[in-house]
C-alpha positions as CSV (number, residue, x, y, z in Angstrom):
1,M,-96.2,-76.8,-29.2
2,K,-99.3,-76.8,-27.2
3,S,-97.7,-79.2,-25.1
4,K,-94.3,-77.5,-24.5
5,I,-96.5,-74.2,-23.3
6,L,-98.1,-76.2,-21.0
7,I,-94.5,-77.8,-19.6
8,L,-93.3,-74.1,-19.3
9,I,-97.0,-72.9,-17.2
10,G,-96.2,-75.6,-15.1
11,I,-92.6,-74.9,-14.5
12,V,-93.7,-71.3,-13.5
13,A,-96.4,-72.3,-11.2
14,F,-94.5,-74.7,-9.6
15,Y,-92.1,-72.0,-9.3
16,S,-94.0,-69.8,-7.7
17,C,-95.1,-72.3,-4.9
18,Q,-91.5,-72.3,-3.8
19,N,-89.4,-70.1,-0.7
20,K,-87.3,-67.6,-2.9
21,D,-84.6,-68.5,-1.2
22,N,-81.2,-68.8,-4.1
23,S,-81.6,-72.5,-4.3
24,K,-85.1,-71.9,-6.2
25,N,-83.5,-69.0,-8.1
26,I,-82.2,-71.7,-10.3
27,V,-85.7,-72.8,-11.6
28,K,-86.2,-69.4,-12.2
29,T,-83.4,-68.9,-14.3
30,I,-84.2,-71.9,-16.5
31,V,-87.8,-70.9,-16.9
32,Q,-87.3,-67.4,-17.8
33,D,-84.8,-68.4,-20.2
34,T,-86.9,-71.0,-22.2
35,L,-89.5,-68.7,-22.2
36,S,-87.9,-66.4,-23.7
37,K,-86.1,-68.5,-26.0
38,T,-89.5,-70.1,-27.2
39,I,-91.2,-66.4,-27.7
40,G,-87.6,-65.6,-29.6
41,G,-88.0,-68.4,-31.5
42,T,-84.4,-69.2,-30.9
43,A,-85.1,-72.2,-28.9
44,D,-83.4,-75.8,-29.7
45,L,-86.2,-77.8,-31.6
46,S,-84.0,-81.0,-32.7
47,D,-85.3,-83.6,-30.1
48,A,-89.0,-82.2,-31.1
49,P,-91.0,-85.6,-32.1
50,P,-92.0,-84.9,-36.1
51,R,-95.2,-83.1,-36.9
52,D,-97.5,-86.7,-37.7
53,D,-99.8,-84.3,-40.4
54,K,-101.0,-85.3,-43.7
55,A,-98.0,-83.3,-45.7
56,V,-95.7,-84.7,-44.2
57,K,-97.3,-88.0,-44.5
58,L,-97.0,-87.3,-48.0
59,I,-93.6,-85.9,-48.2
60,R,-92.2,-88.7,-46.2
61,K,-93.9,-91.4,-49.2
62,E,-92.4,-89.4,-52.2
63,L,-88.7,-89.4,-50.4
64,N,-88.9,-93.1,-50.0
65,I,-89.9,-92.9,-53.9
66,L,-87.5,-90.8,-55.0
67,L,-84.8,-91.6,-52.6
68,K,-85.1,-95.4,-53.5
69,N,-81.4,-95.9,-54.6
70,D,-79.8,-93.6,-51.7
71,L,-82.0,-95.0,-48.8
72,P,-78.6,-97.8,-47.3
73,A,-76.0,-94.8,-48.1
74,L,-78.1,-92.6,-46.0
75,T,-77.4,-92.3,-42.1
76,K,-80.4,-91.5,-39.5
77,E,-78.4,-87.5,-39.5
78,D,-79.1,-87.7,-42.8
79,R,-82.8,-88.9,-42.6
80,Y,-84.4,-85.9,-42.3
81,F,-86.2,-82.6,-44.2
82,Y,-87.5,-79.5,-44.3
83,Y,-90.2,-78.1,-45.9
84,E,-93.2,-75.5,-46.3
85,E,-96.2,-75.2,-47.7
86,F,-96.9,-71.6,-50.7
87,D,-99.8,-72.4,-53.9
88,L,-97.5,-71.8,-56.9
89,N,-100.3,-72.0,-59.5
90,N,-103.1,-70.2,-57.4
91,D,-105.1,-73.2,-57.9
92,K,-106.0,-73.0,-54.0
93,K,-104.0,-76.0,-53.2
94,N,-100.4,-75.6,-51.7
95,E,-97.2,-77.2,-53.2
96,Y,-94.6,-78.2,-51.2
97,F,-90.7,-77.0,-51.3
98,V,-88.8,-79.8,-49.8
99,G,-84.9,-79.0,-48.7
100,F,-82.2,-80.6,-46.8
101,S,-79.3,-79.5,-44.4
102,N,-76.9,-82.0,-43.9
103,S,-73.7,-83.5,-45.9
104,Y,-75.6,-86.0,-47.9
105,F,-77.4,-83.5,-49.3
106,C,-75.5,-80.6,-49.5
107,G,-71.6,-79.4,-50.4
108,S,-70.4,-76.3,-51.6
109,G,-71.6,-75.4,-53.9
110,G,-75.3,-75.6,-52.0
111,C,-77.7,-78.2,-51.5
112,S,-80.6,-80.5,-53.0
113,G,-84.1,-80.3,-52.4
114,Y,-88.2,-80.9,-54.3
115,I,-90.6,-78.9,-54.8
116,L,-94.2,-81.8,-55.2
117,N,-97.6,-81.3,-56.3
118,N,-100.3,-81.1,-53.2
119,D,-100.8,-84.9,-54.5
120,G,-96.8,-85.9,-53.5
121,S,-96.1,-85.8,-57.1
122,L,-92.8,-84.3,-58.1
123,I,-92.8,-81.1,-60.0
124,N,-89.5,-80.7,-59.9
125,K,-85.7,-81.5,-58.4
126,F,-83.1,-78.4,-57.7
127,T,-79.4,-78.9,-57.0
128,V,-76.7,-76.3,-55.9
129,T,-79.2,-73.6,-53.6
130,D,-78.9,-71.9,-50.6
131,F,-81.8,-71.2,-48.5
132,P,-84.3,-69.6,-48.3
133,I,-86.0,-69.4,-51.5
134,Y,-87.8,-66.9,-52.4
135,V,-91.6,-67.2,-54.6
136,T,-91.9,-63.8,-56.4
137,T,-95.1,-61.8,-57.7
138,S,-94.6,-62.4,-61.5
139,S,-95.6,-65.6,-63.1
140,T,-94.7,-67.8,-66.1
141,E,-96.9,-70.9,-67.1
142,K,-99.3,-69.8,-64.8
143,F,-96.7,-70.6,-62.1
144,Y,-95.4,-68.4,-59.9
145,D,-91.3,-67.1,-60.4
146,L,-88.8,-68.3,-58.5
147,I,-85.7,-66.7,-56.8
148,F,-82.4,-69.2,-55.5
149,E,-79.2,-68.4,-54.4
150,S,-76.3,-69.8,-55.3
151,G,-73.1,-69.1,-55.0
152,G,-73.7,-65.9,-53.5
153,K,-75.7,-64.5,-56.4
154,F,-79.6,-64.9,-56.8
155,H,-81.7,-66.8,-60.3
156,L,-84.4,-66.2,-61.4
157,L,-86.2,-69.4,-62.0
158,K,-89.4,-69.5,-64.7
159,M,-91.4,-72.7,-65.7
160,K,-90.8,-73.7,-69.0
161,S,-93.2,-76.7,-69.9
162,G,-94.2,-77.7,-66.8
163,K,-90.7,-77.3,-65.3
164,Y,-88.5,-75.0,-63.4
165,P,-84.9,-75.5,-64.3
166,S,-83.0,-77.7,-62.2
167,N,-79.9,-75.8,-61.5
168,P,-80.0,-72.5,-60.4
169,S,-76.5,-71.2,-60.6
170,V,-76.8,-71.1,-64.8
171,H,-79.6,-68.8,-65.1
172,E,-80.5,-65.5,-65.5
173,I,-79.2,-62.9,-62.6
174,V,-81.1,-60.6,-61.3
175,K,-79.8,-58.2,-58.2
176,G,-81.2,-59.3,-54.9
177,V,-84.3,-59.6,-54.0
178,P,-87.3,-57.2,-54.0
179,K,-89.1,-57.0,-50.5
180,E,-92.3,-58.3,-51.7
181,N,-91.4,-61.2,-52.3
182,T,-92.1,-64.2,-50.5
183,K,-89.4,-66.7,-48.4
184,V,-90.3,-70.4,-48.1
185,L,-87.7,-72.9,-46.9
186,D,-85.9,-70.4,-44.1
187,I,-83.3,-73.1,-43.5
188,T,-80.8,-70.8,-42.7
189,N,-82.3,-68.7,-40.3
190,K,-83.8,-72.0,-38.7
191,K,-87.3,-71.1,-38.7
192,S,-87.8,-74.3,-40.7
193,E,-89.2,-77.5,-38.4
194,K,-87.3,-80.7,-39.5
195,Y,-88.9,-83.9,-40.0
196,S,-87.6,-87.5,-40.2
197,F,-88.3,-90.1,-43.1
């Protein structure tokens, strides 16, 4: 992100040193458009290089294990994921919500994804869900309850014997999502970055 801002500052500086004729207005228009999209969060980041931090490496490694049998069938376009961190059990270590939004992992009922422990191990696989996922303020077995949207309805998922249910669509329906809940994996509104694996 810092490099993008530096490039934008460079373009602005370049523009400010130019003459004010019509051909230079093109640069001004591009700069203004890029700045407004970047600030507004609507810039297309699909070609941005993947972030190479510890969590991304950990998730990549686990996905290559979890999806070992699927890898030969995945195209390059299918091999990306979104993730978001959230401490689900108040142990001061974030768990990872991992989701997908391509045709290999998504169908008419929704998309698949995972919840991973801080060490990368699997807590849950989930299916038929739409994004975002909501973390509630209530908890069961020391883990926050979750609300998944599936089929246009909101479903409450509670931890049971160390796992959340994998198919949200068959669980308790709740009316709407209270404001105090936290959104994670807001893929639908393009608020999550994507990473290759």
